[in-house]
N, C-alpha and C positions, 0 to 999 in steps of 0.2 A: 498898414495901408490906410490911405486917407479915406475918410467917410464921404460918400457922394451926397449931393444935395437931397437926393430922394430918400436918404436914410435918416435924415434929421427928424426930430419929434414932430415938427410942424407939418412936414410932408406926410408922415404916417397918419397924423390926425386928419389931414385933408383927404387922404385916400379912404380912410374909414368913413368920413362923413359923406363923401360922394359915391361910395360903393353902390348903393341902390340904383342911382341914376346911370352909372357906368354899366352896371349889370343889365339894366333895361335896354340900353343902346345895343349891347352885344346880343341880347335876346332878339330884338327886332331885326337886326342884321342876319342872325342865324335863321330866323323863320322866313327869310326871303321877302320881307315887307308884306306880310299877309294882311295887315290892317292899315288903316290910314295913319301915317306918321307913327305916333306913339300909341301904345295900347297896353292894357294890363298884361304883364308877363305871367307865364304859367307858374312861376315860383312864388308869386305874391300870396302870402297866407290869407286864406278865406276869413279867418277870425278877425282880421284887421279891416274887413269891409271892402268897399270899392277902392280901386286903384286911384291914388291921389295925384299921380303924375300927369303930365300934359297929354292932351288928346287932340287929334285933328278936328277942326270945327265941323267937318262934314260926317264924321264917324257916327253911325247909327241915327242919322237925321235925313229927312227927305231933302232932295236938291231939285230946284226948279230952274230950268233954262229956257230963255226966250230966244227962238231962232226965227227971224223974220216976224211974222204975225202969229206964229204958233207957240204954244206953251207946252213944255215937256217936263213931266215930273218923274224923277228917279227915286225909287223907293229903296230903303236899306235892304240888303240881302246878305245871307250867311250860308256858307257851304263848307263842311269839313274844316272848320277853323278859319277859313278865309272870309273876310268881310269886305263889303263894297256896296255897289248900287246896281239897279237894273231898270232898264226901260225896254219893254218887249217890242216896241215899234208899232206903227200904224200902217206902214207901207208893206203889207204882207202880200206876196205874189201867189196867185193860184196857178194851176197847170197851164192855163191859157197864157198868162203873163210870161211864165218861164219859157214856154214854147216859142212865143214871139221873140224873146231875147235870143234864143238859140238860132232861130231863122235869120235874124239880123246879123248874127255872128257866123253864119254859114256852118253851123255845127249840127250834128245829128239830133233830132228832136226826141229820140227814144229815151233820153235822160230826163225829160221834162217832168214826168209824173213823180219819179223818185226824188228829184230836187225839190219839187213843190211840197211833197209830203214831209220831207226832212226839214224844210223851212218852217212848216207848221209846228215843229217841235222847238225850233231855235229862235224864230222871230222874223221881223220884217227887214227890209233893206235898211231901215233906220234904227234897228235894235242895237242897244249898247248894254253891256254888263261888265262889271269890274269885280265880281265876287268869287272868282275861282283862281286856280293857280296860273291861269293864262294872263293874269293881271288886267287885261283890257281886251274886249272882244266886240266886234262890229259886224253888222251885216246879216243877210238873210240865212246864212248858215253859221254865223258867229265865227268869223276869222279872228284868231287870237294874236296878241302881240308876240307871244312866244311860239306861234305856229304859222298860220297862213296869212296873217295880216301884212307882213313885210312883202310877201309875194304879190298880194293884191295891190298894194300901193305902188310897187315897182311896175306892175302891168299897167296901171293907170298912168303913171309917169311916162312910160314909153309910148303908150297908144293914144293918150289924150293929155299931152303936156300942158296945154293952156288951162284946161280944167283942173289939173293937178296943182299947178302954180296958184291959181285963183283960190282953190278950196283949202289947200294945205300949206304950201310954201309960204304964202303970205302971212300965215299965222304961226310960223316957226316949225312946222312939221315937215320932215323930208324922209327920204329913204336912200340908202346907198348899199353897196355890196355887203356891208357889215350889219345891215338891218335898219330899224327905225331910228331916226335922230330927232331931237327936240332942241330948238334954239331958245335959250332963256338968258336974258341979260348979258348978251355977248358970249355966252358959253354954249357949247354944243354937247348935249347929253346923249350917251349911247348905251346900248345894252340894258342892264337892269335899271340903271338910273333913268333911262328914257321910258322904260315900261312902268316904273314907279310913278313917274310924272304923269303919264297917261292915266294911271289908276287914281291919282290923288287930285288932279286939277280939272274940275268941271268946265273951265273955260276952253279947254282943248276939245271936250266932247261936242261943243257947239259946232265945230268945223265939220265933224263927221255927220251930224244931223243935217246940216245944210247941204252937204255933198250928196246925201242919200236921195234927195229929190231929183237929181239930174239923171237923164236917160243914159249918158255915157258911163256914169258911175254904176248904175244898176246893171247895165250890160256887162261891165267889167267884173262885177261881183259874180254874175252867172258864168262868165268865161273862165274866171279863176277857179270857181267851184267845179265846173265841168272838167277842166284840164287836171286839176290837182286831186280831186276827191272822187271822180267818177272814171274818167278814161285811164288815168295812171294806175290806180289799183287793179283795174280789170286787165291790164297788161302784165301783171305779175304772175309768176308760175307757181303751181302747186304740184306736188308729187302724188300720183295715184298708183294703184297696184298695176294698172296696165300701161303706165307711162306718165308723162308730165304734160299738163295742160295749163294754159293761162286761165285766170278766173273768167275772163271774157268768153273763152271757148267753153268752159264748164257750164256757164250760165247763159249761153248764146240764145237759148229758147226759153229762158226763165227770167222774166222781168223782175219778179219778186226777188230772185237771187241777186241780180245786179243791184237792186235797191238796198239789200242787206249789206253788200260790200261797201257801197257808197256811205250808208249810214254809219257803219262801224269806223270808216275812215274819217268821217266828219266828227263823230262823237269822241273817238278815242285815238285817232291818228292813223296814218296809212300803215306804219310799221305794225301797229297793234292789229289792225284789220287783217293784214296778211298772216300774222301769227295765229290768230284765232281761226281763220279759214284753213290754214295748214293743219292745225291741231284737230279741227273737226273732220277734215278729210281722213286723217290718220285714224282717229278713234272710230269713225264710221266704216272703216275698211273700204272706202270708195274705190271702185275700179275704173269708172269712166263717167261720161255724161249722164248715163241712166241713173247714177247714184247721186245726182245733184240734190234731190229732195232729202235724202238721208243726211247729206252734209249740212243742209240748212237746218234740219231738225236738231242736229247735234250742236250747231251754233246757238240755237235758241236754248238748249239745255245748259250750255256753258254760260250763257249771258243772262243769268237770273236777275241781276241788278237792273239791267236795261231791257228786261223782257217786255215791258209795256211798249217800248218803241218798236220792237220787232213785231209785236202783235198788232200795233196800229198800222204798220206797213202792210201786214197781211190783209187787213181789212180794206185798206185803200188800193192795194195792188194784189188782188186775189191770185194765188198760185193756180196753175193749170188744174182743171177738174181732176185729172188722173193722179195729181200729186197731193191733193188736199188732205187725204187721210194721213199722209206722212208729216205734213208741215203746217197745217192750219193750227192756230192756237187751240189748246185743249188736248192735242195729240202729243205735244212735245214732252210732257212729263213721263210718258211711257217709253220714251226713247232712251 
């Protein structure tokens, strides 16, 4: 059998010499582009010191962006092995601001306090972060590129097309049924490539910062948050011993409970929120609406990692007086 060109000594030597770099490329791809461009792979021996390979110029450095007359500084941030940057925003809405948005949108204002408190955890209308598995997140509840951001951009495109074109399409950012797209040098990036570009390229962040100042964009952030993370989860059904109820019916008289549902949906996803509520209802042996406090107490016991968020919600949206012994912070550990 004839020997192929890849079997000759020169090819074998070439593969041997380039092995570390090829291995690094495979590692970066496997990790889903957790870091800017290249980074130190996990297999690099510690005894050899720092990784000598190429690194993205923004990795582990502050990034400053000028948008109009304003200066925005993005600080390096790390979480669970993901690296990126964070700007927590200056356009932080309070309850009055969110309520005004809901009124303009002809939506119920009962969600205002929950959304405002959750925003205090996440950031302002102009908040941007690139340091977790969502690759890129923007807005007052942090709509992620792999989560709610495509829906937000789609809603803006449909309801305020002129604003969307001016803010995003003019800079190469668009959205279609497949998700976010980025136009770069005549090519259109989709899926993970588009998400990675949003993560890596601060010039794209500037468009989101400028858009954040506009009333229609702020209203659409609130509209999308209400529809996706408040109203939709409350329409989902949980099984109780005496029958099945929607979460909205279970917490109809419990604003704190509705806020917990919304917070879990924002922070961990709607599917996760539904699963944790169903688990809590089953473990607390809930029969009906009267057992809503026991369900919430069980959620708090299950959510130890994010317990500070649930406790902060309880302080901002106190449970009914008769329920406080069951679900106020300090009582959860005994449940």
